[in-house]
N, C-alpha and C positions, 0 to 999 in steps of 0.2 A: 292804936292806932286801926281803923280800918282799912284791910287793900284788897285787892281782886284775888290776889295772890299772896304766900308766904313771903316776907323781904328775905333777898338773897344774903350769905352769910360770906362774911368777910375771910375767912381762912385761908381759903387757898388761894386769894390774894397774899394776904400776910405773910402764908409761906414762901410767896416767889421772892417776895422782900428780903425775908434772913436769909434764902439761896442765894440770890444773886446782887441784892442791894450793894455791897462794896466792891463786883467787880463793873458795875458801869459807870462811867465817869460823868459824875453831873458839875455843873459849872457855877464853883460859889456855895452861895446855901438856897439856892434857887431848888422848890419842891417838886419832888418828880412827879409823872403822871400818874407812873401805879403807885407808888406812897401816897400820894391825895387818894386816889381809890379807894386802897385798903381802909387808910381813915377815913372815911365815909361809911366803908361799908361798916366797919367796926361798930362806929358812932350808934349806925342803924340797930344792930344788935340790943342797946343798950345796956350792956354790962360793965361794972367800974371794971372788973379784970381785965376785961378786952379793952378796955380805954388804956389802963397803964400798961397794956402789951403794947398797944400802938405806939405809945408814946416811948418807949424802949426801941421797938422796931425803927420806927421812922428816925431816930436819934442815930441809930447803927448806919442808914442808906447813906449819909455823907463823908464824906472823908475825913473832913475834920469834925473831930466829935465836940469839939470846945468852942465850936461855930455858934456867932450869937443869934439864934434863932427864936421867934416867938411863938414855940411850940404851945404853952398855954393856952396864950392868946388863940390861935386855931384851933384847939380843942374846944374853950370855953364857948366860941362864935357859931361852931357844928353844932353844939347841943342846941343853942338855942333856936339855929334856923331849922334845927328837927321837931324842937317842941311847936314851932309856928306852922312847921308842915302837916305835924300831927292834928292840930287843932282844922287847919285849913280840910284834909281827908276826912275829918269827921260829918263835915257839911257837902264836899264832893268825894268820894273816893274815889282815888287816882291807883293808877298800876305801878309799884315800887321802879326806882330808875336804876336801869343795868349800870356795869360799868363801863360800857363805852358811853354812855349819857353824860356818867361823871365825869371822863377825863374830857371830854367836849367842852362842858361846863366849868373848868377849872384852867381849859386853855382859854374861854371868850372872856369878854371885858363884863359878862353880866354875872360874876360870881362875888356872892353879897359881901365880901372882906374886901375892905379897905388895901392901899398900896403903900404902906408904910416900910416895909423892906424890900431889898431890892429881887423883886420874882414871887415874891411872899406877900398875900392880902393880908389886912390886919384888919377888925374889927371895925366897922361903919360906927360912927356915934349917931345917928338918925336909923329912928325906929321904921321899919318898913310892913307893911299891913301882909296876911297871910296872902292872900290871893295874890297879889305882886309878887309874893316871893315863887308861889307854885307857879306863875307864868313866866317867870326869870328861869325854873328849870327846865321850862316846854320843850322838847325838841324842836328843828326846824319843822315849817309846816311841810305834810306832803300833800301827795295828790288827795287823798281821802280827806286829809282837814280842807282844802280846797273844795272840794266835791258836797260836804255837810255846808262849810260857809256861804257858797254858791246857791244852795239850795232853800236855806234859812233866810238870806236876802231876797230871794225871789217868792218866797212864801208871802215874808212882810209886803214888799213893793204889790201882789198881788193881792193880800188883805188890806192895804192902805188904799187901791184905786179898783173897790168892785165896784161891778154894775147890776150883779144881780142877776145876770147867765153864766151858766154854766161854761157853754163855749168862751165868752165874754171871760170869765174868771182865766182859764187856760191860757188865753192870749197876752192875758196881763203876765200870766207866771213864765210862758217863753220870753216875754219882753224883759222880765224883770232878772233872767237868766241872762241874757244879754247885754244887760246895764252892769251886771255886776263885772261882765269880763273887759268894761271899760274903766273900771273905777281904781285908783291909787294904789298902790301898793300897801301904804298906811292905811289905808279903809280897810282893803282887806283883810289887813292883820288886825285891824280893829273884830271886824265879824268874825274871822276863825278863833279869837281868842273869847266872843262872846257865844259862838258854838261848844267851844270846849268849855267855857267855866260857868254857863248863865244855866241855874236848871230851869226857869220855864221856857227855854230857848228850842228843847224835845220836844216839852208839851204845847209848845204854839206850832212848830213842827206837825205833832201827832192829830194835834185839832186839824189844822188845814187839812191834810190828809184825808183825813176821813171826813170832811166838808167836803173834798175835791171826789169824793166816792159818792156821797151821798146826792149828788147834782146830778150821778147820773153820767160823767164823763170818765171810761173807761183809763186804767193807768197806762196803756197802748196807745191811744186814740190818735195822740200826738204824733207818735210816729208812723199810723196808717197814715191819717191827713198829708204828711209833710215827707209822705217816703218819695224814695228819687223815680223810682218809674210804677209804670201800672201797665197789665195786658188787658183790654177790653173785648169781648165779645159780644157777635151777633150772631142770634138764630133766628132764624124769617123764612116761611114759603115761598120764597123769591123764586120765580122761574117756574115753577110745579105745573102754573097753567098754561106754560107753553108745549103745545106737545112734540115739536120739532128740538128742544132741548130734552125733554125727557125720554124720547125716544131715543137720540144719543147718547144719554148717559147708561141706559139702558142695554144698549148695545155693544157699550166697548166698558161694561164692569171692570171687566177680568182684565182687562190690559188698560190699567192704569197711566201709561208712557203715551200711550193712542188717543186716551180720551183728554187727557192734557193739547195735545198736539192742534186736535181737533175742537174744543171747547173756547181755545183762545182769541176765536176768529167769531165768536156769537155775540150778535149786538147786544141782546141785552144783557149780557155778562158784562162787557166795555161798560154801559152804561152804569151800572151798578159799580164797579171798581172805580168810575168817575166821582162819582159821590160820591164816596167813600174818602178816595183821595183828597175833594176839596172841603170836606168836615176836617180830616185831618190838617190841613194848613192852616186851617181856620181858626182852628184850637192852639194849634200852635202859637198862631198871630195874637189873639184873644189874650191867652195866657202867658203869653211869654215862655211858652216852652221852648227846649233846647235842640231837641228830635224825635223825628217820628217815623213808624216804620207798621204797614198794612199789610194785608196780602186778602186774596179772596181763594176758599178752597171748598173743593167737594167733598161731600159726607157719603163716602164708599161705604162707611159701615151702616147708615142710616137707614133706617124702613123704607122712606119714600125715598123713590130712585131720583136722581136728580137733587137733592136737599144740597145746598151751600150755606157755608157760615163764613162770617167776615171775622178780622181779626184788626186790633191796632193796640200797639206799643206805643208810650207816650214817656219820654224821660224830660223832667223838669227839671227847671235852674233851680239847682239846688241852694244857691246863696240866696235866695228869695223866699224866704221864709214867712211870706205876706198873706191875710186871709184870703185873698181872690185865688190864691195858687191852690187853695185845698182841694182834694182829688172828689169831695161831694160836690163843692159850686162846678167841676169840669164835667162830673156826669151827668149833671143836670142838665146841660146844652147839649151833651156828646150824643147828637141821635143822626141817622142815619135813614134818608128817604122816611122820617118820619117814624123811626123804630128805636127807641133807646137801645144799650147796651143791656143783653142777658145776665151778664153777669162780670166781674174783673177783679183781678190777681195781684196784689201786691208785688212788687218786685223790689228788694234792698231797701226793708222799710227801718232796719237799724244796724244794719252795713254802710261801714265808714269805709273811706280808703280803698286798697285793691278789692276789697268785698262789694263795695259797690259797682266799682267799674266793673267787675265780674258779672255782676248781677245785668246792669246794663246792657253789656254785649249780649249775654246770652237770650235777654229778651230781642233785642234788633234779630238776633241770629234767627229765634226761633219762626220769626215772618216773614225771612228769605229762605230758610232751610229748603230744600230739595224733598218734601214729603211727599209723600200719600194725597192724592189729589187737589197738592198745590198747584194751581192755576195762575194767578197774577200775583205780582206784589209791586211795591212801591217802597222808597224810603230816602231819607237824607243821611242816612250813613250806608253807604254800600258796602256792602260783604264784598270780600278780598279786596278791595280800593280803599274804605275808609276806618273801617275792622276787621281784625282776623281773627277768628272764632279760634280756640284749640280743640283738640280732638278731642277730650273729653265732652264737647257739648255736644259732638256730632255721633259720639258713643252714646250717648244720655238718648237722644232721639231712636237709635239705632235698636237701643234696648228695650224702648215702651214701642216697639212694631212701630213708628211711626214714618222711617227710612229704611228702603232696599237694601242689599246688599252692593249692589254696585254704584248704587250713590252715595252709601258711606265710604265705600273705597274710595272715592273722587273727589269728596268731599277732605278725607284725610288726607292726601293727595294734595291738595290745594289750602291747607293749613300745614303743613312741612313740620308739623308736631308730632314724632314719635312715630315715625311712617312706617319706618320696618317693622318695629314691636305690633304696631296696628295692626298694619296690611297680613301679619301673619296671622293674629289673633281672630282677623275677617276670616281667610282664607280658613282656617282651623277649624271654626266654627261652622263653615260653610260644609264643609268636608262629613261632620259629625251630623251636622243635620239632616245629610244627603242620605247617610248610611243609617241613622234611625228611622229616616222615614221609610225606605225602601226595605229596610225589615221589620216596618210596621205594617207593611201593606204585605208582605211575605205571610208574615203570622196570620192575617185577616184572610189571606187567602186558603190559608192550609185549614185553618178552622171553620170555615166554609165551603172547602172541596169536600166531597163524598165519594170515595175510588167506588170503584168495581170489586165485588169479594173475588179471594185469590181462588186458583186452585190447590190441593190440599199440596203438603210439600211429599217432596220425595224422601226415599230409606238415607240418601246422603244428605240430606237440605234435615234430618230428623236427627241424624248420626251428631251433625255439627253444632246443633244447637243444643241438643240434649248436655254438652261439655259445658255448656253455660247455664244449666239448671241454679248454681249458687246466685248467679247475675238475675236471672228473672224473678228469684222471688224476693227481688228488694221491691218498696211498697209503691214507689214512683214507675214503677212497670208494671203494675196491675191490670193496665189495659194493651200492654201490647202483645204483638201476636206471638210472639216466644212462650209467655207464660202457656198456653193450652196445648202445650205441647210436652211439657215438662212433666214428671211426677216427680216422687217424692223418693225411689229407688236412683233415680239419676243423680238427685241432690245430694245423696249420701256417697255417688261416685267423681262426683266436680268439685266438691270439698279436699279431693284426695287426687286433686289433680296439680301438678305443676308447670307443667307447658299444654298450652291449647293447640288445634288444629285451627286455620283459617279458611273459607269458602269463596268460592271464583263462579260467579255467573261468565257464560262465554257464548254470544251469541249477534244475529243481526241488530241496528237498530228498531227503536218502537217496538220493541215485545216486552217493555214494563220489565226489566231487570233493575233497574234505578229503584223505582217504585217497590218493589219488593222486598229489595234489600233495606229498605227505611222502614217497613213494614214489619220487620222481623222485631227491632228494639222502640219505634216509634223516629218520626222525623224531629222532633225537639229535642230529642236524645242522641241524636248520629250526629257525628261528625264526618259533614262531604269535605273530602279533599280531591284535587284537581291534580290526579295523578300521570296526566300524558307527557310523555317524554321527559320523564323524571326519573332522580335514584334517590332524591331525599325529600319526601314529603315535609310539609311544614306540619308536625303536631303540638305548636305552643299553643292554640285553643283550647287545646285535650286538659291543660294544666286548669284552666279554670274551673274544673268538678261539674261544668254542665252536660258532659256528654258522656255516655256507657258505651257508646259503639264506635266504631272507624268506619267510614268508606269510601274505598280508592277508586274515583272514578275515573274510567280510561285507562285505566296500568295494565302493563301486561309482565310479562314472564321477567325482563330484566330487570323490574322494581323489586321483585321477591329476591332474583340473585345477587343483588345488592346488599337487601335490607333482611338476610337471614335471622338473627337474633331478633329482630324486630316483630315478624310476622309471627314468631312463635311462643308469642304473650308470656313470658316468662316471670319468675321471680327477680332477675338482671335488670340492672338498671341500664338503658339505652341511650348512649350519645348521638345527636343529632348536628346538622349543620357544621359538620367539620371541615376546615381548609389547612393551608396551610400554618395560617397563625391563630386558627380557634376563635376569632373575637366574636363570630355568631355562633359559637358552638353551644348546646344544652344539653341537660339531659334530662330524660322522661321514663316514666315506671307505666309499664303498659301489661301488668299484671292480669288477667283474670279481663282482658277490653275483645270485646268480638271484634275482628276484621274480615270485611266482604270485599271482594275485587271485582269491577265489575269491568267486562273488557268487550267489543268488537270481533276482536282476532286478535285472542292470549298468546298462541305460540309463534306467531308470524316471526319471523327470523331467528328463532331457535336452534341453534345447531348445536349443542352442548349436552347430551348425553345425561351426564352428571346431574347438571343444574336441572333437566326435564326429571330425573328419577326424586330429585332433593323436593321438587315442588309435589309432585304426585306423592311423596311421601308424607308428605308436611299439609295436605289441603283437602277439600272436598272438592272435585272439579266435576260444576253442572253446564252440559250444551243446552242452550235452548235454544229452539227451531220457529217456534209460535208465542202468540200472547202467552203469557201465563196468567191473565184474568178473563173472568166469562165462564165458558162450559167446560167441563172437566177435561184433564191436559192427556193426554196419549202417546204423545211423540216428545218425552223427556228420554234421553239417553245420559247415564251414566256413565263415567268413564274412571 
């Protein structure tokens, strides 16, 4: 016989009987479920040796070996049943029965064996057809069986009530599906059997589905026509012929909040909004729709200043799947001031249960949310009174740039849904956006800024920069000022150094000290640290690898005295951020990192000669008394 998969073997179940059959209590001569399962599986193997083995093992599973048990009759009937099953399978191939299905069959009253023995069935005298035997072996109808039977019933119903119209055929199919739900369990079982065992049923279904496609009705047409809700949008040049309205929108285009407050009092806008509300109420009454929400918004990004657009979300009564409630019928008459909808978007087409409720909630909230340019709205489901959106809906509009940070924050508080996490997300995002925006502005300013040429460096500056010749030869510093003053001889000497001296610019404000310090290695490659009144500068950004040099702005002698190892730029690792618990401590390598200090009064308050001597020995001190750019310098004093 032909199986979709190979029939299972009964060896595993038979071994279970032989190993644990005598240890299981069996009342009287009742056949155990596991023994019956092994017997049926062995008979499917069709081997004479297996039949004899089954007879011995089955007899061993009883406490009383001399019990009067009709074993031969059971085996004979099973063989006859398997032959009939094989004949039926040649016409309609079926999957083999699993051990669980066989156990259920032996427990039920549908067993093909009579009840001549207590707890054991004997062969029936009457002959049964192969199809009836196959149906008796079929498992309990599942959800997939019911769906197949319902589809087959609806197809036959639509075929018997054809009107020649594709839309009419779809309506009959839906009506047939509803009729199947009202049928008795017996009739449903007949259609289930027909869908499982009738070879022509599948052909009828395929022909009917192909006819449905040929008639031009898309497979998901029903879900679109009878969706739970739909969002309508109108785009029309209303109020563009009103100079006062256009001037108002042009004046406050960059201030949406101010524009909303002033535009609400415009008479022409109120007239359009009143017409929209009246049409929505009329549509809901005519087509028995459940709820509606509508709004008027100003198109701030439109080319025509002052253009407005309308939204209306209609929620249909899902329990009334009648032809007059189709969205195509509603859209045909849904006009505002003789203007039809520009487009319509289905909401909750195939959703059910909570998915449909969530789609309706999101549709109503879209028409009432405080978006950019939102002017007026009206709804039968008031937000925060009748409906309560979740924070996900607020974040969706905020991510789409349709809602401001302040409005999103306020709506999240009103939702009471994950408020701390959402507020933290909004504030962190605003901070990062502000930082990114300011960095972009600063980068653009530096890119467009054309500084004046600096004066020639002093000998002290040249000696300082030449000790970093190995750094100046790096490719990304090819346009820096330091490259112009380093030679090949300096490169050889630089590679032999293990510690370096730092540079100090001391002089009045607005002399150009900071810009001069940045020009040596490039502003984009120099880390600027605010060193005013601090002894532990923050050098964590240096670990990013983006910076080559460090500029300590507004530093003084106390910074150098407290961080001697740091300013030597040696091969040793430096620990910064130390405290009693060292919870913020970190280490950093500053080997071959050029360091510059800019100060207005570097030696102010220094009374320790040892500290002064150490700084003078490990630095190049340049005192600046006039501007460092423009005409050639004449008043540099080297100390």
